[in-house]
C-alpha positions as CSV (number, residue, x, y, z in Angstrom):
1,M,185.1,118.7,29.4
2,A,187.3,115.4,29.3
3,T,187.2,114.6,33.0
4,P,183.4,114.0,33.3
5,Q,183.6,111.9,30.6
6,N,186.3,109.5,31.7
7,T,184.0,109.1,34.4
8,T,181.7,107.4,32.3
9,T,183.7,104.3,32.1
10,S,184.0,101.3,34.3
11,S,186.9,103.2,35.9
12,V,184.0,104.8,38.2
13,I,184.0,103.5,41.9
14,F,181.2,103.9,44.0
15,L,180.7,103.6,47.5
16,L,177.8,101.9,49.1
17,T,176.3,102.6,52.1
18,G,175.4,100.6,55.7
19,M,173.3,101.7,58.4
20,P,174.3,105.8,58.5
21,G,175.3,106.8,62.1
22,L,175.2,103.4,63.2
23,E,178.8,102.1,61.7
24,A,180.1,101.1,64.9
25,F,177.4,98.6,65.4
26,H,177.7,96.8,61.8
27,T,179.0,93.6,63.4
28,W,175.9,93.2,65.4
29,I,173.3,94.6,63.0
30,S,174.6,91.8,60.5
31,I,173.2,89.2,62.9
32,P,169.7,89.6,62.2
33,F,170.7,90.3,58.5
34,C,172.4,86.8,58.4
35,F,169.3,85.4,59.9
36,L,167.1,86.8,57.3
37,Y,169.5,85.7,54.5
38,A,169.6,82.4,56.2
39,T,165.8,82.0,56.4
40,A,165.2,83.4,52.7
41,L,167.8,81.0,51.0
42,S,166.7,77.9,52.8
43,G,162.9,78.2,53.0
44,N,162.7,79.4,49.1
45,S,165.3,76.2,48.3
46,L,163.2,74.1,50.7
47,I,160.2,74.9,48.7
48,L,161.9,74.6,45.4
49,F,163.4,71.1,45.9
50,A,159.9,69.9,47.4
51,I,157.6,71.2,44.3
52,V,160.3,69.5,42.1
53,T,160.6,66.1,43.9
54,Q,157.1,65.5,45.1
55,P,154.7,64.6,42.3
56,S,151.4,65.4,44.1
57,L,152.9,68.9,43.6
58,H,153.1,68.8,40.0
59,E,150.3,71.4,39.3
60,P,150.0,74.8,38.1
61,M,149.5,76.6,41.3
62,Y,152.8,75.1,42.6
63,Y,154.3,75.5,39.5
64,F,153.6,78.8,39.8
65,L,154.9,79.1,43.6
66,S,158.1,77.5,42.1
67,M,158.6,80.4,40.1
68,L,158.0,83.0,43.1
69,S,160.6,80.8,45.0
70,S,163.1,81.3,42.1
71,T,162.8,85.0,42.1
72,D,163.1,85.3,45.8
73,L,166.4,83.3,45.7
74,G,167.6,85.5,42.8
75,L,166.6,88.6,44.7
76,S,168.3,87.2,47.9
77,I,171.7,86.4,46.1
78,S,171.6,89.8,44.3
79,T,172.1,91.7,47.4
80,L,173.9,88.9,49.7
81,A,177.4,89.9,49.0
82,T,177.4,93.7,49.2
83,M,175.2,94.2,52.1
84,L,177.3,91.6,54.4
85,G,180.6,92.5,52.9
86,I,179.8,96.2,53.9
87,F,178.7,94.9,57.8
88,W,181.3,92.5,58.3
89,F,184.6,94.0,56.5
90,N,183.4,97.6,55.6
91,A,183.8,96.5,52.0
92,R,181.9,99.9,50.4
93,E,183.7,100.2,46.8
94,I,181.8,98.7,44.1
95,N,182.8,99.5,40.3
96,F,180.6,101.0,37.8
97,N,180.0,97.6,35.8
98,A,179.1,95.5,39.0
99,C,177.1,97.8,40.2
100,L,175.1,98.2,37.1
101,S,175.0,94.1,36.9
102,Q,173.5,94.0,40.7
103,M,171.1,97.0,40.0
104,F,169.8,95.0,36.5
105,F,169.3,91.8,38.5
106,I,167.6,93.3,41.5
107,Q,165.1,94.9,39.8
108,L,164.8,92.3,37.0
109,F,163.7,89.6,39.9
110,T,161.5,92.4,41.2
111,V,159.7,92.7,38.0
112,M,159.7,89.0,37.9
113,E,158.2,88.7,41.3
114,S,155.3,91.1,40.3
115,S,154.6,89.2,36.9
116,V,154.6,85.9,38.7
117,L,152.2,87.1,41.6
118,L,149.7,88.3,38.6
119,A,150.0,85.0,37.0
120,M,149.0,83.3,40.4
121,A,146.3,85.6,40.9
122,F,144.8,84.7,37.2
123,D,145.4,80.7,38.7
124,R,143.3,81.5,41.2
125,Y,140.9,83.1,39.4
126,V,140.5,80.3,37.0
127,A,140.5,77.6,39.8
128,I,137.6,79.2,41.9
129,S,135.6,80.5,38.7
130,N,135.7,77.4,36.2
131,P,137.3,74.4,38.4
132,L,136.4,72.0,35.6
133,R,138.4,73.7,32.6
134,Y,141.2,74.4,34.8
135,A,143.7,71.8,33.9
136,S,142.8,72.4,30.2
137,V,143.3,76.3,30.7
138,L,146.5,76.2,32.3
139,T,148.3,73.2,30.7
140,D,152.2,72.5,31.1
141,L,153.2,74.0,27.9
142,K,151.1,77.3,28.8
143,I,152.7,77.7,32.0
144,V,156.2,77.3,30.5
145,V,154.9,80.2,27.8
146,I,153.9,82.2,30.8
147,G,157.4,81.6,32.4
148,V,159.5,82.4,29.6
149,A,157.3,85.8,28.8
150,I,157.7,86.7,32.5
151,V,161.6,86.7,32.2
152,T,161.3,88.0,28.7
153,R,159.1,91.0,30.3
154,G,161.6,92.0,32.9
155,T,164.5,91.7,30.4
156,L,163.3,94.1,27.8
157,I,162.2,96.5,30.7
158,Q,165.1,96.6,32.4
159,T,167.6,96.8,29.9
160,P,167.0,100.4,28.9
161,L,167.2,101.6,32.1
162,A,171.1,100.0,32.2
163,V,171.8,101.2,28.9
164,L,170.5,104.8,29.6
165,L,172.8,104.8,33.0
166,K,176.1,104.0,31.1
167,R,175.7,107.2,28.9
168,L,175.8,109.5,31.6
169,S,178.7,111.2,33.2
170,Y,179.7,110.6,36.9
171,C,181.5,113.8,37.9
172,S,180.2,114.4,41.7
173,S,180.1,112.6,44.8
174,H,180.2,108.9,44.2
175,V,178.5,108.0,47.7
176,L,175.3,105.7,47.5
177,H,172.9,105.9,50.1
178,H,171.9,102.2,50.2
179,S,173.9,98.8,50.8
180,Y,173.2,98.0,47.2
181,C,172.8,99.6,43.7
182,F,169.4,101.2,43.6
183,H,168.5,103.2,40.0
184,P,167.5,106.2,41.4
185,D,170.3,106.3,43.6
186,V,172.9,105.8,40.9
187,M,171.2,108.1,38.5
188,K,171.1,111.3,41.4
189,L,175.1,110.7,41.1
190,S,175.2,112.1,37.7
191,C,176.3,115.5,36.8
192,T,174.5,115.3,33.6
193,D,170.7,115.6,32.3
194,T,168.8,112.6,33.6
195,R,165.4,113.8,32.8
196,I,165.1,110.8,29.9
197,N,166.5,108.3,32.8
198,S,163.7,109.7,35.1
199,A,160.9,109.0,32.7
200,V,162.1,105.5,31.1
201,G,162.3,104.4,34.9
202,L,159.1,105.9,36.1
203,T,157.5,104.1,32.7
204,A,159.2,101.0,33.8
205,L,157.7,101.1,37.4
206,I,154.1,102.1,36.0
207,S,154.4,99.2,33.4
208,T,155.2,96.4,35.9
209,A,154.5,97.2,39.4
210,G,151.8,99.5,38.6
211,V,149.6,97.6,35.9
212,D,150.1,94.3,37.6
213,S,148.6,95.5,40.8
214,V,145.8,96.8,38.9
215,F,145.3,93.3,37.2
216,I,145.7,91.5,40.6
217,L,143.0,93.7,42.2
218,L,140.7,93.2,39.4
219,S,141.3,89.1,39.4
220,Y,140.3,89.9,43.2
221,V,136.8,91.7,42.5
222,L,136.4,88.8,40.0
223,I,137.1,86.0,42.7
224,I,134.9,87.7,45.4
225,R,132.1,88.0,43.1
226,T,132.5,84.3,42.2
227,V,132.7,83.4,45.8
228,L,129.8,85.3,46.6
229,S,127.7,83.4,43.9
230,I,128.3,80.0,45.5
231,A,125.2,79.0,47.6
232,S,127.1,76.9,50.4
233,P,128.9,79.0,53.1
234,E,131.1,76.0,53.7
235,E,132.1,76.1,49.9
236,R,132.6,79.8,49.9
237,K,135.2,79.5,52.8
238,K,136.9,76.2,51.2
239,A,137.1,78.6,47.8
240,F,138.5,81.9,49.5
241,S,140.6,79.7,51.7
242,T,142.8,78.8,48.6
243,C,143.4,82.5,48.2
244,I,145.1,83.5,51.6
245,S,148.5,82.8,51.0
246,H,148.7,84.7,47.6
247,I,146.9,87.7,49.4
248,G,149.6,87.4,52.0
249,A,152.5,87.3,49.2
250,V,150.9,90.1,47.6
251,A,150.9,92.1,51.1
252,V,154.7,91.5,51.7
253,F,155.7,92.6,48.1
254,Y,153.4,95.7,47.6
255,I,153.5,97.1,51.2
256,P,157.5,97.5,51.4
257,L,157.3,98.9,48.0
258,L,154.9,101.6,49.1
259,S,156.7,102.3,51.8
260,L,160.0,103.0,50.3
261,S,158.2,105.1,47.7
262,F,156.5,107.0,50.5
263,V,159.8,107.5,52.5
264,H,161.9,108.6,49.6
265,R,159.0,111.1,48.8
266,F,158.1,112.4,52.2
267,G,160.6,111.3,54.8
268,K,163.2,113.9,54.2
269,G,163.6,114.4,57.5
270,A,163.7,111.0,58.7
271,P,167.4,109.7,60.0
272,L,169.3,108.2,57.2
273,Y,169.2,104.9,58.8
274,V,165.5,104.6,58.5
275,H,165.8,104.9,54.6
276,T,168.3,102.2,54.5
277,L,166.6,99.9,56.9
278,I,163.3,100.3,54.9
279,A,165.1,99.9,51.5
280,N,166.6,96.7,52.9
281,A,163.4,95.5,54.1
282,Y,161.8,96.2,50.5
283,L,164.2,93.4,49.3
284,L,164.3,91.1,52.3
285,I,160.9,90.9,53.2
286,P,159.3,88.9,50.2
287,P,161.8,86.2,50.3
288,V,161.8,85.6,54.2
289,M,157.9,85.9,54.4
290,N,156.9,83.8,51.4
291,P,158.0,80.5,52.4
292,I,156.6,81.0,56.0
293,I,153.2,82.0,54.5
294,Y,153.1,79.3,52.2
295,S,154.2,76.6,54.5
296,V,151.9,77.7,57.2
297,K,148.9,78.5,55.1
298,T,149.2,75.8,52.4
299,K,148.4,72.1,53.8
300,Q,150.0,70.4,50.8
301,I,153.5,72.4,50.7
302,R,153.6,71.9,54.4
303,K,153.1,68.3,54.3
304,A,155.5,68.1,51.4
305,V,158.3,70.1,53.3
306,L,158.0,67.9,56.3
307,K,158.4,65.1,54.2
308,V,161.3,66.3,52.6
309,L,162.8,67.5,56.0
310,R,162.1,63.7,57.5
311,S,163.8,62.0,54.2
312,S,166.7,64.3,54.9
313,M,166.9,63.7,58.5
314,A,166.5,59.7,57.8
315,K,169.4,59.6,55.5
316,S,171.8,61.4,57.7
């Protein structure tokens, strides 16, 4: 009985997985992943820099967008080292504490992204339903409080998951099925009872993405009702157009999340690389697509980003 107990310490080494069955092509597969990471990091950094430096963007809507860009940067950085390490150097080993830290931050930033999308939905509802009180409802202080609440919520929800994983024994295979540490993946490697972990994990998922998606949907029901009550067709179109970027951000967050859940539950017969590809897309698509969506669909962001780029080129 002593051996299993010894494997609960930081001496446990997990093996991450790249693209199963396609190991010979890892170098080539790394090329699109490098492009996606470069797009995510540069795009979100550019939007964040534009919002910070351009006074015209110092408004609630753009403050929330800066929060979204910050969480996307955190999400990208959390997986960058292990994913590219596997593709470039076949560096599959990761110790338990490093794995636990990566898992914590991946899930923290995922919960934060869901929370920010909910806050942005509330922002759009207030802006459309009560534009005259918009500035007084969403003051700078309230936005700071919302930001702190988002970080606190994510930390409080994810900490028990990490603590509960440390109490488990890992005495069977140490091969993970993704190129990063994923909570259900790590939990399955335990040879002890994981029912509490499963229950807490499910509760965390329902109380974050589940609850947030319901309130986002409710916000849009109220937004649509408000927009339909506007007499002028032009005003209706203008009001709803301010939501297009946010709807796109919600779609690129929840569609990969649902796809990953669907494949894990019903895709048992699918090739292993399909599971890995969807798991990677789940973490990479939102950080890559959000800057593109907001740059294309939001005129003020597009102008600010172009201004920053022109200024940088002029200085160089």
